[in-house]
C-alpha positions in Angstrom: 40.2 -18.7 -13.5 38.7 -15.3 -12.7 39.2 -14.3 -16.3 37.4 -17.5 -17.4 34.4 -16.7 -15.2 34.1 -13.1 -16.5 34.5 -14.3 -20.0 31.7 -16.9 -19.6 29.4 -14.1 -18.3 30.2 -11.7 -21.1 30.1 -14.3 -23.8 26.4 -14.9 -23.3 25.1 -11.4 -22.3 21.4 -12.0 -22.8 21.3 -15.0 -20.4 23.5 -13.2 -17.9 21.4 -10.1 -17.9 18.2 -12.1 -17.4 19.8 -13.9 -14.4 21.0 -10.6 -12.9 17.5 -9.1 -13.4 15.8 -12.1 -11.8 18.0 -11.6 -8.7 17.3 -7.9 -8.8 13.6 -8.5 -9.0 13.8 -10.8 -6.0 15.5 -8.1 -3.9 13.1 -5.4 -5.1 10.1 -7.5 -4.1 11.3 -8.2 -0.6 12.5 -4.7 0.1 9.4 -3.0 -1.4 6.8 -4.9 0.6 8.9 -4.5 3.8 9.4 -0.8 3.0 5.7 -0.1 2.5 4.5 -2.2 5.5 7.1 -0.9 7.9 6.7 2.7 6.6 3.0 2.6 7.3 3.5 1.0 10.7 6.1 3.5 11.9 4.3 6.4 10.4 1.2 5.4 12.4 3.3 5.1 15.6 4.8 8.6 15.2 1.5 10.3 14.5 -0.1 8.5 17.5 2.8 9.6 19.7 2.2 13.1 18.6 -1.4 13.2 19.9 -0.1 14.1 23.4 -2.0 11.5 25.4 -0.6 9.4 28.2 -3.0 6.4 28.2 -5.2 4.7 25.6 -8.4 2.7 26.4 -9.6 0.3 23.8 -12.6 -2.0 23.4 -12.5 -5.6 24.7 -10.8 -8.1 22.3 -9.8 -5.2 20.0 -6.8 -5.3 17.6 -3.6 -3.4 18.4 -4.1 -1.9 14.9 -6.2 1.2 15.5 -9.2 1.7 13.2 -10.2 -1.9 12.7 -12.3 -2.5 15.8 -15.2 -0.3 14.9 -16.7 2.0 17.5 -18.4 -0.1 20.2 -17.8 2.0 23.3 -20.3 4.6 24.5 -19.0 8.1 24.5 -20.6 8.6 27.9 -17.7 6.6 29.4 -15.9 10.0 29.3 -18.0 11.2 32.2 -16.9 8.2 34.3 -13.2 8.5 33.4 -13.0 12.2 34.0 -14.1 11.7 37.6 -11.2 9.5 38.4 -8.3 11.0 40.5 -5.3 12.1 38.5 -7.2 12.2 35.2 -7.0 15.6 33.6 -8.4 15.0 30.1 -10.4 12.3 28.3 -10.8 12.6 24.5 -13.1 10.2 22.6 -12.1 9.3 19.1 -13.8 7.3 16.3 -11.1 5.9 14.0 -11.9 4.2 10.8 -9.7 2.5 8.2 -10.6 3.7 4.7 -9.5 1.6 1.6 -10.9 4.0 -0.9 -8.1 4.6 -3.4 -5.5 4.0 -0.7 -5.3 2.7 2.9 -5.6 5.5 5.5 -6.9 5.9 9.1 -9.5 8.6 9.4 -10.1 10.3 12.7 -13.5 11.5 14.1 -12.6 13.7 17.1 -14.1 15.9 19.8 -12.1 19.0 18.9 -11.9 20.7 22.2 -10.6 17.7 24.2 -8.4 16.5 21.3 -6.8 19.9 21.0 -6.3 20.1 24.8 -4.2 16.9 24.7 -1.7 18.8 22.6 -2.7 22.0 20.8 -3.0 22.0 17.0 -0.4 24.0 15.1 -1.9 25.4 12.0 -0.1 26.2 8.8 -3.3 28.0 7.7 -7.0 28.1 8.6 -8.5 27.1 11.9 -10.7 24.6 13.7 -14.0 23.1 12.5 -16.6 25.8 11.6 -19.4 23.2 10.9 -20.2 19.5 10.9 -18.9 19.0 7.4 -15.5 20.5 7.9 -12.2 18.7 7.9 -8.7 19.4 9.2 -5.9 18.0 7.1 -2.1 17.9 7.7 0.4 19.8 5.6 1.7 16.6 4.0 -1.7 15.7 2.6 -2.2 19.3 1.4 1.2 19.3 -0.4 0.4 15.9 -2.0 -2.6 17.5 -3.9 -1.2 20.5 -5.7 -3.0 23.7 -5.0 -4.9 22.4 -1.9 -5.9 25.2 0.4 -8.3 26.2 3.1 -11.9 26.4 1.7 -11.4 23.6 -0.8 -13.7 20.6 -0.9 -12.5 17.0 -0.6 -14.3 13.7 -0.5 -14.1 11.5 2.6 -16.1 8.3 2.8 -18.0 9.4 -0.2 -19.1 12.6 1.5 -18.0 16.2 0.7 -16.0 18.1 3.3 -14.7 21.6 3.4 -11.1 22.1 4.5 -11.2 24.4 7.5 -7.6 24.2 8.5 -4.2 22.8 7.5 -2.2 21.6 10.5 1.4 20.6 10.9 1.8 16.8 10.4 2.3 14.5 13.3 -1.0 14.8 15.4 -3.0 11.7 14.8 -4.5 11.3 11.3 -4.0 13.2 8.1 -7.7 13.9 7.9 -9.7 14.8 11.0 -13.5 15.4 11.1 -16.0 16.0 13.9 -16.7 12.8 15.8 -20.5 13.4 15.5 -20.2 13.5 11.8 -18.0 10.4 11.7 -20.5 8.6 13.9 -23.4 9.6 11.6 -21.6 8.3 8.5 -20.5 5.0 10.2 -23.9 4.4 12.0 -22.2 4.7 15.4 -24.2 7.4 17.1 -22.9 8.1 20.6 -20.0 5.7 20.2 -16.2 5.8 20.2 -13.5 3.4 19.1 -11.0 4.4 21.8 -10.3 7.1 24.5 -7.1 9.1 24.8 -6.4 10.0 28.4 -4.2 12.7 29.9 -2.9 12.3 33.5 -1.8 15.0 35.9 1.7 13.4 35.9 3.4 10.5 34.1 4.2 9.2 37.5 0.5 8.5 38.1 0.0 6.5 34.8 0.0 3.1 36.7 -2.3 4.4 39.4 -4.8 5.7 36.8 -4.7 2.4 34.9 -5.5 0.5 38.1 -8.3 2.8 38.9 -9.9 2.3 35.5 -9.7 -1.5 35.8 -11.3 -1.2 39.2 -14.4 0.6 37.8 -17.4 -1.8 37.6 -18.0 -2.7 34.0 -14.5 -1.7 32.8 -12.7 -4.9 33.8 -12.4 -6.2 30.2 -11.3 -3.0 28.6 -7.6 -2.9 27.7 -5.9 0.3 29.0 -2.2 0.9 28.5 0.3 3.7 28.2 1.0 5.1 24.8 4.6 4.1 25.2 3.5 0.5 25.8 1.2 0.5 22.7 4.1 1.9 20.6 6.3 -1.0 21.8 3.6 -3.5 21.0 3.1 -2.2 17.4 5.5 -4.7 15.8 5.1 -6.9 12.7 4.6 -9.9 15.0 1.6 -8.3 16.6 -0.1 -7.3 13.3 -2.3 -10.0 11.8 -1.2 -11.1 8.4 2.0 -9.0 8.2 4.4 -11.9 8.6 2.2 -14.1 6.4 2.2 -11.6 3.6 6.0 -11.1 4.0 6.6 -14.8 3.9 4.5 -15.3 0.8 6.3 -12.5 -1.1 9.6 -13.7 0.1 8.9 -17.2 -1.0 7.7 -16.1 -4.5 10.8 -13.9 -4.8 13.1 -16.8 -3.8 11.4 -19.2 -6.3 11.8 -16.6 -9.1 15.5 -16.1 -8.4 16.1 -19.8 -7.9 14.5 -20.9 -11.1 16.2 -18.2 -13.2 19.6 -19.1 -11.9 18.9 -22.8 -12.2 17.8 -22.5 -15.8 20.7 -20.2 -16.7 23.4 -22.4 -15.2 21.9 -25.7 -16.3 21.9 -24.4 -19.9 25.4 -23.1 -19.5 26.6 -26.4 -18.3 25.1 -28.1 -21.4 26.7 -25.6 -23.7 30.1 -25.8 -22.1 30.3 -29.6 -22.1 33.4 -29.5 -24.3 35.0 -26.7 -22.2 34.4 -28.7 -19.1 36.1 -31.7 -20.7 39.1 -29.6 -21.6 39.4 -28.4 -18.0 39.1 -31.9 -16.6 41.7 -33.3 -19.0 44.1 -30.6 -17.8 43.7 -31.9 -14.3 40.8 -29.8 -12.9 39.2 -31.7 -10.1 35.4 -32.0 -9.5 35.7 -29.4 -6.7 37.4 -27.0 -9.2 34.5 -27.4 -11.7 31.9 -26.8 -9.0 33.9 -23.8 -7.8 33.9 -22.2 -11.3 30.1 -22.6 -11.6 29.3 -21.3 -8.1 31.7 -18.3 -8.5 30.1 -17.4 -11.8 26.7 -17.6 -10.1 28.0 -15.5 -7.2 29.2 -12.7 -9.5 25.8 -12.5 -11.2 24.0 -12.7 -7.8 26.1 -9.8 -6.5 25.4 -7.8 -9.6 21.7 -8.5 -9.2 21.7 -7.6 -5.5 23.4 -4.2 -6.2 21.0 -3.5 -9.1 18.0 -4.5 -6.9 19.0 -2.3 -4.0 19.6 0.7 -6.4 16.2 0.0 -8.0 14.5 -0.1 -4.6 15.8 3.3 -3.8 14.5 4.5 -7.1 11.1 3.0 -6.2 11.3 5.0 -2.9 11.9 8.2 -4.8 9.0 7.5 -7.1 6.7 6.7 -4.2 7.7 9.9 -2.5 6.8 11.8 -5.7 3.5 10.1 -6.7 2.3 9.0 -3.2 3.9 11.4 -0.7 1.5 10.4 2.1 2.8 6.8 2.0 5.9 6.3 4.0 8.5 3.9 2.4 11.1 2.8 4.9 14.3 1.0 4.0 16.5 -0.2 6.9 20.0 -1.5 6.9 18.9 -4.8 8.5 16.4 -5.6 5.7 19.0 -4.6 3.1 21.3 -7.3 4.6 18.4 -9.8 4.9 17.3 -9.3 1.3 20.8 -9.5 0.0 21.4 -12.7 2.0 18.2 -14.4 0.8 18.9 -13.5 -2.8 22.5 -14.7 -2.6 21.8 -18.0 -0.9 18.8 -18.6 -3.3 21.1 -18.0 -6.3 23.8 -20.4 -5.1 21.1 -23.0 -4.3 19.8 -22.7 -7.9 23.4 -23.4 -9.2 24.2 -26.4 -7.0 22.6 -29.0 -9.2 24.0 -27.7 -12.5 27.4 -27.6 -10.8 27.1 -31.2 -9.6 26.1 -32.2 -13.2 29.2 -30.5 -14.5 31.5 -32.1 -12.0 30.3 -35.6 -12.9 30.9 -35.3 -16.6 33.4 -37.8 -18.0 36.3 -35.9 -19.7 36.4 -38.3 -22.6 32.7 -38.0 -23.4 32.9 -34.3 -22.9 35.8 -33.9 -25.4 33.9 -35.9 -27.9 30.8 -33.8 -27.5 29.7 -31.7 -30.5 
């Protein structure tokens, strides 16, 4: 029976290849969108963790995703926060999401306080020398061949001179003076969040209670960096699961229809073959088993091809878009494989049922 299944697949190579490619595309679509979204999410979490702060204070009703809430908080809040017991440092930041050419979070920082949270480590160059200077990380610098200190790059349609190249992992890939960011975004004297350093991690809860007790600060979310990192999950991000469900649904439909069309056509072409099998005593269950096993072989081939192609996509992304993190996890490999396999078998069920119901006499007389 196994030889019959392999022979059926090999006998019609074009249709088999199309079916395998359809399943592979299904796997690639699922793993690629998950890889890009999860890569961006985890990369943001790692770089935020590298800032060196203990607490984060955000605007009321702001999103967990930094950079999307604007800069509604007065920078003068720093003076109030610094007077609280156990508060060592407060650093105002204006973060903005840029969608020019690619999605990235730009940082407008107060250099002295931001550096004090955790000192910059420079590969070359130094801190800002003027209002139109920018500090970039080494990954961004390596992504643009020949990038060096003194070069000019465009940020938010304004020219900036690279004053320093830092080691990656401290906030954004591009950092400019907060005053300059505020001028560009029409947010003079404002900040989108405050990073806070306590005298001891043991006093984090005490400081948060003190901040909430300050008159006027009651509605401002304040939490530890560790808590924020734990909350940065796909379920908390608006639109993530919706986008994933849409892509996954489209992928499943593609795989389902390709397998359905392939196996339905195969059943019509093998009418006489099915008649011979049934005349030799093959039961309806046996006929269904043949169709589903043939589908399973093509689905497994498509899954293997899809996973291999996804890793190829990851390599291409690393080459052409090195600042975009592409993350493939074992859990999603299993999920994508399971979705594709079940979808393929679902597409073969009706053709298998049609084949099992064929009358052997009519099938043998089929031309």
